[in-house]
Every structure is written in C-alpha cells, then in structure tokens.
N, C-alpha and C positions, 0 to 999 in steps of 0.2 A: 741120264746119269743114273748109275746103279747104286750109288752110295758106298762103294767099296773104299778105294783110296782117295782121301780128301773129298769124299762124296758130298759133304755139306758145305764145301768151299763156295759154291755158287750163291749161297745165302748172302754173301757180301754184296751182291748186286741189287738187293732189295733195299729201297730207300729207307724203310723203317729200320733196317739193320745198319747201313753205313752212316746214317745221319746221327746215330748215337756214338759219340767220341770213343767210349770205352770198347765198342765193338771193333774199332780199327786197330786194336792192340792184339798182337799175337805173342803168346808166351811159349818159349822153347826152352826146355830144361835138358841139361846134360847131367852127368854124375857130379860135376864140379861147380856148375854155375847155372843161374837162370838168366835167360836173355829175353829182352822185350823188343819187339819190332812193331813199327807203325805202318799200316798199309798206305801206300801212295798211288797205287794204280791197280785196276782190275778190268778185265775184258775177255770177250770170247774171240777166238781167232782160228782160222783154218790151220791144220797141222803144219807146223814149222818148228825150227829150233833157233830162230834168230833172236829170241828173247833169253837165250841161255848162254850168252857170251860171258866168259870169266877171265879172259886174258886181254889186256890192252897194251899195245906195244909202244905207243908214243910217250915221250918223256913228260910232256905237258898234260897228258891225259885228256886231250881234246876228244879222242875217240870215246872215252868213258862218259864224258859230258854229253856227247851226242847220243850215246846209247841210252843213258838215263832219261834224256829228253824224249826219245822215241817211246820209251816205256810209259812215261807220264802222258804223252800225247795220245797214246792208244786207249787210255782209261775211259771207261764208259761215263764216268763222272770225274770232273777235275777237282781232286781233293787238295786242300791247302798244305799238305805235308811237303816240306822242303827236302830236296835230295841234292847233294853236291858230289863232286868227283872224289872227295875224301871219304865218303860214306861207304858202309858195307850194306848189301841188300840181301834179302831172302826172297826166293822165287818159289811159289807153289803152283802146281798145274794139275788139272784133272781132266779126264775125257768127258766131253758132252755127248759125243757119238764117235763113229769111226773117222770123221773128217774134221772135227772141231775140238778145241781145248778151251777150258776156262782157266785163266791165269791171274794170279794175285802176286803183286810185288810189294815188299815192305822194307823199310829202312831201319837199321839197328838204332835203337834209342841209346844215345851216348853214355848215359849214366851207368850202363851195364858193362862198359869196357874197363 
C-alpha cells in the first residue's frame, strides 16, 4: 500500500485500532452537513466489484438484506454493529497491490438524517 488514496484505511484491521469504539466512527463532511458512519465490516479481497452493488430490484429488499449479510460475513472481525435493509452504507476501498483491495463498510448513524 503506497498511502495515496485511503492509504491509512488498512489501520482498521489492527486490533488496537478497531477495539477502540471511537475509531469505528467515520466523519464525512459536506458543505451542508456532517455525517457519521459506524464501521461494520472490513476485509481484504481479490479484485472484484461485487461489494459495490447500489441497486436492489425486489420490493421486499431481500436482495439488500443478503448483500449486507455478505458484507458482514466477509469481515475479518465480527463487529457488533447492526445493519438492516433500511440503512444507508458507505464503502471505502483501497489497493493493497495489483490483485487485492482492502475494503471498509460503515452504516450511517441515524441521528445524522
């Protein structure tokens, strides 16, 4: 990892880092609002885009539930953060090398909506 885009993202996988609750919060600012997100999954994976789904077609959103479960199941550590089909998530990804990515998923903390 060369430290360019999200180069420090992999720090999340260090137990000293993720075991501190405040380190699981990502703050994202826009011109109009500050959003807070809580990390629920992080992992290394071969190059793929299956974790970047943004459109779910079924009315009951079972696809979305299955997708969120896949993201949680991939996590290197099972974090207690809840994610439901009604939540909004943030996905961050950075290159580990030419063949692998490090991915972090976080759920929007509802007080910010």
